[in-house]
DOZALUM-772228 format. One record per residue (C-alpha): x, z, y. Coordinates in steps of 0.1 Angstrom, whole numbers, plus 5000, padded with zeros to 4 digits. Each point is the difference from the previous one (the first is absolute). Example, Ala and Ser with C-alpha at 12.3 -4.5 7.8 and 13.67 -1.06 7.14 Angstrom:
BEGIN
512350784955 501449935034 
END
This chain:
BEGIN
775111925468 500449814968 503149784996 498349784975 502149984968 503050205013 500650194967 503050234996 500949964963 498549964966 497750274987 500650134964 497249784986 501349695017 501249854967 496450004988 499249775028 503149784996 501550155030 503050194987 502850015027 497749895029 501150155033 498649835031 501650195027 503150074980 500749654991 499349865035 502550265014 502549894974 499649645010 501850045034 500550275028 496550065013 499850155035 497250274998 501450295020 496550145009 498950014963 503350164992 499450275026 496550064986 501650084967 499749684979 503550044987 499350364991 497349914975 502749864976 503249825000 499749665018 502949775007 501049995036 497650285009 501750344998 497950315003 499950175034 500650375003 497050065023 497349744995 497449985027 497349954974 499150144966 500749804968 499049954964 498449754977 496649974983 499149914964 497449734995 497750204978 497449744994 500249734974 501149705020 502549855026 497749815022 498850035037 496650154993 501350254974 502750135023 497950035031 497150154982 502250274985 501150105036 496450085006 499650214969 498749754975 502049984968 499449714978 500450064963 499449634991 501949735021 498149735018 500449684978 502549745008 500149644988 503649884998 499149684982 496849935020 496450104993 498449944966 497949684997 496650184996 500750185034 500749675017 497149824984 497750285011 501349985035 499649625002 496450034988 498950305022 501849895031 498749634994 503449835007 501249694986 502850174981 503250185011 503749935005 502950224992 499150314979 503650125001 502050295015 501449855032 501150055036 497149925023 502049785023 501649804971 496849944981 498249855030 503149765005 499749914963 496349974997 498549975034 499949625003 498349984965 497550275012 499249795030 499349694978 498150184972 498250295019 501150244973 501150355012 503550124991 499950314979 503150204995 501350354994 503350215005 501850304987 497150205015 496650034985 498549735021 497749694997 501049785029 498049695012 501749765025 498049735016 500349775031 497650115026 498949645007 499449944962 498250334992 498650175032 501150355005 496650164994 499849814967 503450124991 498950365005 496949934980 501949874969 502450315004 497050234999 498849824968 503450054984 500150375011 496650064984 500949834967 503550154995 499350334983 501050194969 503249864986 500249755029 499450255027 502849905024 500950225028 499249745027 498549655004 501649835030 498849715020 503149815011 498849725025 502449745013 500249705024 502249695006 500249644991 502449994971 502450204980 502550015028 497550145026 497850234979 499950355015 497950304990 497650125027 499150355011 496649984983 501350174968 497450244986 500550244972 497250134976 501450324984 498750224973 498550305020 501950324995 498450324988 498350185030 502250314994 503149875018 502050105029 498749735024 496350064992 500450385003 501749985033 497449775014 497250234988 501650285020 499849785032 503849925000 501449665009 501349784971 501849725017 501249734975 502649745010 500849684980 498549984966 499250364995 496249975008 499649734973 501850204974 497450275003 497149755005 499650165035 498750334984 500750275025 501649775026 499050075036 502249735015 501749694986 502949865020 501149664992 503749944992 501549714981 503650104997 502450295004 500449975038 496249985006 499550314978 502650195020 498449885033 496650114988 501350344988 501650065034 496649905017 498150244977 502450295008 499549935037 496249994996 497750314999 500050044962 499950324979 500349954964 501849754978 502049685011 500749804968 502349715002 501449754976 503149785006 499249704977 503049795006 502350194977 497949924970 498349665009 503049835016 503050154984 499350194968 497849754983 502149705012 503250204989 501649965033 502550285002 501549915034 496449975015 499350354986 503250145015 499349845034 496450145000 501450354994 502249965029 497249885022 497750284991 502950255005 500549865035 496450075009 499850364987 500850145035 496949835015 497850194974 501850325008 499449965037 496349934995 499650314978 498550325015 501550344994 497450084972 500249654983 501549974965 501749674988 500149944963 501949694986 499649904963 499449704977 497349914976 502249854972 503349814996 500749625002 503749984994 501249665015 503050004977 497950044969 498949704977 496549845006 497750065029 498250324988 499850355015 502350264986 499050354987 502150235023 499950335019 498749985036 502350145027 498650285022 501150065036 498250245022 500550065037 498350205028 501150135033 498550334991 500849994963 503050144981 502949774993 502549974972 497650124973 500649864966 496549924987 501449914966 498349774974 496350025007 497550004971 498049715015 499549805031 496850205003 502250285013 500149815033 496249985002 499650374991 502450095028 497949815025 496850144985 501350365003 501049955036 496349915008 498550264978 498849784971 501049954964 500449684980 499849974962 503749994992 503250105017 502250285009 500350065037 503550055016 498450105034 501450354999 503549884991 500349805032 
END
């Protein structure tokens, strides 16, 4: 289960990314008393000193933190690394918008009357700002974010959904080389005016396909279940995914995780809790982040109850997104590592892992396979 963006302190190379001093969990916990007793019992406060979260003598889980070994700090980079894929070159980001030649090529190939936007923006805010002009002009709204994404927003009554998907596929095909973003995303919306615009559930992601030698694909090849929840399947372009369970927010992701645990599955259940990043990290909402941690903590017993005696629960993050930090960008941080199983050891200090891929290698070893990178900690627990 990935707590999207819940980093646990700046990595040594953070200054090279402009992230010196970033500390997502640390700064959220400094903001006020955050009531997360279940995470504390798992060993979150044993990883390092965290305000208001004293270490426990006998954690029920095992604890450590992971280096992000890849060159990047975005969603795709972090998740791919968990599956054994180390990126030496980061996916490109466009903090000032896409170059004019890229936009011109898109307009020509997609056969649209121009575009609006071409800036980094919140998806909900940009449709408020430009949605009415989009309805008048028929021009799709193109925008990006701190992630490596090319996002296209359009009203479903102005550009029908199948046509939206078509122009996203055109964008995906043309964005290559130095402009090969991690994902192209269709962001449809409905409503009459800026006050009533809402995004619909017809979002569709077009990701760069990962290399076939990765945890998900290798598990599926062995006949094991790979159940993906939330945005996980889209991050891997559905490679190796045997079941994709829809979840639009943290609570739905937890609900679907419990459903998957109660189903007849053998293999991997891979969940992402997107609200930490999307709603609170990027929007620099410290209080929202703190409350989301408390809400997640309160639901941990439901997950424990659904677990079988031979299940293993791993909690981590894909990068940081410190809501107290300037700007709206992700932050280059260690990822926390908490590991719990009813039949596993507890209280083991797993230390600073050499990569997020150690998580994937641990899962791989359990099922008798090996992924390209990672040092398993299976025998330690």
